[in-house]
Structures are given as C-alpha cells and as structure tokens.
N, C-alpha and C positions, 0 to 999 in steps of 0.2 A: 699123182703121186702123194704119197702121205709125209706129213712135215718130220722129220728129224726129232729124235728125242733127244732131251737134254743129254743124259749119256752119251750119246752118237755124237752130238757138237763137240762136247769136251774131249770124245777121242780123237775127232778132227783136230781142236787146238794143238793138242800135245802132238800127234802126227808131224804136224806141221810146222811144230817147235815155236808158236805163238806166246805170248806172256799175258793172256786173260783166262776167267776164270768163268763160265757158263752154269746157269742154275734156275730153278725155276723163281720167276719175277712175278710181280704185278700184271704186267703185259705179257708172258709170256705164254700164258695157257686162254689168251682170249683167241677169238676167231679171225681167222686172216683179214674179213671185211674190219672187225673189230680193231685189230691192230694196223690195220691202212689208215684208219680213222683217226689214228694218233699222231699220224703226219701232216702232211699241209703243206708243204711247200711245191708252189705251182711253179713248174718249168719244164721247157720244151726241148728236143733234142739241138734244134740250132743255137739255142742259148748256151746248154753246154757246152756243143761245141766250138762256138764263138769262144767262151770265156776260156777253154782249155788252149786254145791257141793265142790267145794274150797272154794268159799265164807262162805261157812256153817262150813265146815272144821278149817278155819281161825277163825272165829266167836268165835267157840268154843275155839281153841286155844288161841286166846286172853282174854279170860273170865278168864283163870288161870293167867293171868298175870296183874302188875298193870299198866294200860295204860297210856304214858306220857298225861298229860290232856293240850286238846287245849281249845283254848277260845270260849265263849258258841255261837259267831256269826262272822263270817266274810265275806266281802263282798269287793272285791276288785275295786267295783265301786267307792267307798266310802272309802279309807284307806290312808288318809293326801291326796289326789288327788284320781282322777280317772285312772286307771292301762291299764284299757279294752281299746278296739278299736271300731270304729262305726259298727253297726248291716248293715249285707251285705243281699243278695236272691239269694240264688240257684237257685230259679224257678223250670222249669220243667225238672230238670235234677238229677239223682241220687248221686250227689256230694257232700252229707252233712258230710261225713269222712273229705272231703278235707278243708272244711270250718272250721267242728270244731279243725282240727290239726293247720290251718293257725291261726284260732282265739286264740287257746291258746300259740302258738309262738309268735305272735304280743303282747299279754299281759308282757309274760316270758321276752321278749326283753325289752320290758318297763322297767320292775324290775331288770333285769341282767345290766342293765347301768343305773339305778337308775334316772330315769328320766319319768314321768308320761306323759308327752307333746309329745314324738315321734312319735307315732302315725303310727309305721311303714304297710305298707299297701302290705301283700305278694300274690303272685300271685296264689289264688287256681287253675285259669287252669293248671300251670306248675306242679304243686302237682299231680292236678288228671288224665288231659292227656297225662304226659309223664310218669306218675307213673306207671297208670291204665289202659290206652288206650281209647277207644271208649266205655266207661262203664256208660254212663247216662243212660242206659235201665237197667241195671245190677247191678249198687252200688259196694261199694267196701270195704275192712277191715279195723281193726286199723292197724296190724301188718306191712302188706307189704308199708302202708301210711307211717308210722312212720320208716320205716326201709329207705325208699326214702328219705325222708327229713334227714337221717342220713347219710347215704352213697351219695346222689346226693344234697341233700338241695336245697333250694326254692326260686326263684326269687322272684322278687316285680312284683307288678300289673302293673303297667306301661311297662314293658318290656311283658308282655303276658297277656293282660286282659281277663277276664272272659266272655264267654258268654253262654247259658244255651242249647248248643246242641255239639254234638260229634267235636272234633276239632284235627288237627295232632297237635301232639306235636312240640312245637318250642324250640329249644335247647338257652336257655338263661344262662346269668350266676348267679350264685346261691348267695344270699344275706345273708343268715343263713344255717348252720347247727347244728343239735343236736349232743350232743356229745354221749347222751345215753338215751335211754327209758324204761321205766318199767311200768308193770301193778301192779296197788298196789289192794291188794284185800281186808285187813281189814277196817271195816267203820274207827276205831279210826286212821288209818296211814291215809288213805283219808285226813280225817279233819288237822291231823297234816302238811300234806304236801302243804292241802289249803294254811293252818295259816302263813305257813313259807315260802314256795316256790312261791305259785303263783297259777293260773287256771290251770284243767285237762283238757283232752279229754274223754269224756263218752257216752256209749250208751243206749238207754231205748227201749222199746217196743212203739209203738203208736196205740191209738183207735181211732175209729172216732170222739169221743167228743174232742178229743185234739184240733182239727182243728178251734174249736169255741172259745179256751179258750183267755180270754180277760185281767183278772189278779186274784191275790188270789194265796193258795196253791193249785194245780192241783191234783186231785184224779180222778181217771176214774170211770165214770158211766156206760160208753158202756163196751162189751165185742166183739165189732167188730174190732178184729184185722188189722189194713192195713199191717203194716209193722214195720221194724225196723229202728233206727236215731241215727245218731251220733251228739252231742251237745260239748259247751263247759262250765264246772263249774268252776264260778266264786267266790263262797262262799258256805256258809251256814247259818242256823239259827236252834238254838237247840229250841229256844222259841216256834217259828213257826213249826219246825219238818220239816224242808225242806232243799233241795239243793235250791243253785240258779241259773240259767243258762241262756247262751247266743243262740240264736237260730240263723238258717239262712235262714230265711221267711220273711225278710224286718220287717219294723215298722210297716205295717199296721194289722200284728196280737201280741197278745201279748200286754204285757206291753212296748209298742216300740219296741219290739222285743226281749224282755226278758221274762224270765217266772220263776216261785217257783213249785218243786215238792216235795209231800210228800217222807219223809223216806221211803224205800221199796215199793215206788210206780212204777208201769208198768216196773218192773224189774233192777230200774238204777244201784239199788247198793246189789240186789240179785243175778240175773243172767248177768251183768256185772261187768267186773273191771273198775278202773280209772285210766287213762296212765299221770305216770310223765314224764317229760322230764328236761333233763341239757343242759343244754347252755351258751355261753360265750356272752357279750355283743362284739357285731361285735366291729371290728377294719379293719383300720383307721375310728374314726367315727361311732357313732351306725348305720349302715346301710349308712351313706352318706343319710341321710334321706332328707336331702337339694336338693339331685338331682332332687326333682320334683317338686321343683318350677323353676327350669332352662327357660322350655319352656314357663312357664307366663313370666319372668324376660324378656325373648328373644322377646316377643309377645309386653310388654310396650315400649322397645328400639325402636321395627320398629316403633309402634304408633308415639312415640315421635317424629322419622324423619321426620315424613309427617305433623306433628302439633308441631307448633313451641309455642303455648302457653302453649301445656301439656309439652314438652321439658323444658320450663322455669321453671315451676310448680313442676316437677320433681328436676331440678337443684337446687331450692331456697327451697325447704322443706325436700328434701331426702338428696342432697350432699352438702348442706351449701353452696353453691353459692350464694354470697349477690347481686344479679342483683337490677340494678336501672335503671327505676322504679320496684318497687318490682310488681311480674306478678298479674295480676287477674285471679283466678281459679276459676272455676265454682262448683258445687256440683257435678256433674260427675267425673273431674277431680280432685277433694279433695277425694271422694272414691279411685281412684288408688292411689292418694299419701299416704292414709291409707293403705291399702293393701299391698303396696312396704314397706313402714316402717316395717309393721309388718313381713314380708317376711326378709329384712335385717336386722330387730332386732334378727329373729331365725337365720339367716344365714349369719352372719356377713363378714364372710370371700367372700361374691360375692360383697361387699359393692365398693368396690376399681374398680374391673373390670366394674361394674355398671354405675356407674360415669363418669368412662377412656370412655364407650361407647356412653354415652350420650352427650360428649362434643366433640367428632370426628363430 
C-alpha cells in the first residue's frame, strides 16, 4: 500500500478532531527503511505487555490514595530559564536510547548545578558504542544504557564525537556518573518528578504519520507501526493534555526538534515507564565545561601571533593594555574580540593565561 501523502494525513487529523499539524519534514520523505533507522528502542511484546499491566495496577492503587498535587504544567525550556540543551540528530542509526539518556542527563546537570547556562554536551557515541557496541541496526534498551551511565559514566562529545554508523569504542574519561536510576510508573509520580527534579527518559511507539509531525499535540491517525523510539520528556501541560518532549531528529522535524504528545498516546504512558535519574553536580566545577573553549582560545592566540593588528585589538579590548595609539580594528576583528570577551566572561580562570600568551 502506498504511503499516505501529507495532505491525506492532514485531512485525517482534521477529520478526527486532533490538534496537530502535518507537513513535509526532514524525515517524512525518507524511505521506510531510513525512517525505521531513525528509531532504535529495542523492546519485545512481552516487555510491553508486562509494563502495561504494571501501569494499570499502579494507576488503580494510586486512585485509592490522595496524590500529591503537581502543578498544572511544567516546561524546563521555560522555568526561570532554559534548562535543556540544543537539539541533536541521531540520523540513520538506531541510537535513540543514547540520545534520550544524554539529553536527560544534560538537563539534570544544569539543574543539579543550579545553572541553566552550562549546556553540557555529553557523548552519545561513548554511551552507545561502548555500552551497546555495533548496535546501529539493532537498537538498545533503557536498563543497560542507564546501568552504563551509572557504572561507567558518560564522557563529553568533544572526546568521542558521534557519527551515524557503527564505531569502535573509544575509552575516554567520564564526565558524569549517575548515582541511581528508577523506573517510574504512576502518572502522578511522573508529573511530580518532572515538576520537582527535571526531565526524564521515556519510550513510545512510532506510527507512519509521526514522521510528518510539524506542531501541536500529536495523536496518531495511522495504524502503520514503524517501531519504537526513546525520547526525553521535559514537561507536561494538563490543559492541553500532553507531554512535552525532546526528540533526536534535528531541527528540521517537529517544533524545531521538539514535540507534544497527548496523554495515553502511542503507549508513552500506558506501555512504557518514565526513567528518573539521580546525580550530583560534578566537581571540581560543573564538568569543567570551559574546556570546550580551549581549542578556540588557542586558535585565536596563534592567529594573533601572525597578525599584529589582531594582537593589538585583543590586548587593548580584552586584556586592558592601553596601547598608544589605540589600535584600529575592523568588523572581523571586533567579532573575534567580542567572542573572546564572551568566553572569558564565562570562564574567567582563562583570562590571565590568555593575556600572558598574547604578550609573549
């Protein structure tokens, strides 16, 4: 059977009274095989059935208790700051579990360190290719990924960059380890943890129309199951009756890479648990995230050693050396100056060494 066109999907959405928009996206025009390669949550029917039964039992038990009231909505992208990190793209490799776990850990680091601007960048490649192996074609599951993050830890992206094909494991130093992870089943508990602790890891079924999602609260119109997928849940909204999630398909899909999915949809809260993690703010310093700026500062110093005008501009405007006459700096040089000042404002521990290197 031929795949539905976007116009047909949109017509089905409107016919069923759903509140989301379909369009051509960065993944909607891929082949079925390529779309399936963008998933990667390996789960059996027995696991799904067991979790569904556990969720139903937990919800029945919770109905007999007075649940702690969670707020009506939470979104860690807008909670006195943006505690999430930029959208990434797993591409044609079934590494979604690694991306979902890393996205959740990155946000939790920001929260644990009480600094929304840290933007740690963890290595999905380290977690996936060292924890699972050559698993692009098979995918992975939550428990082994979270156990790897607990027992071994996850290093940073710059130490082991991700490429969307099987890679040999590179032994790198971990920047973060989690202390504990927990599968959370009752919906009330999921909301309370989201509201008080931060984003969580989740799973969902993916139907053919999900690849065309552009905006709104997704509910499936298709019955064509493509596979299972892992995402990071960053919030919820009771008024819209939806979970707010971070995907790993780049910014050309969805709401610049984000999406909303209705309560009870695609098994996200009826067949899958959410996964909570406990971690501490890394020390010394939050992951020493300033290390990512070292290559840039080094390149600027090398450029300044062969460009006397750039060197003068940096000494005058960055290091406070009052040169006479004042150096003339073009727009390109001023952009470098502004960038360096920004870096040194965030990482003041590098200022003295940077200026000393310029003066040699």
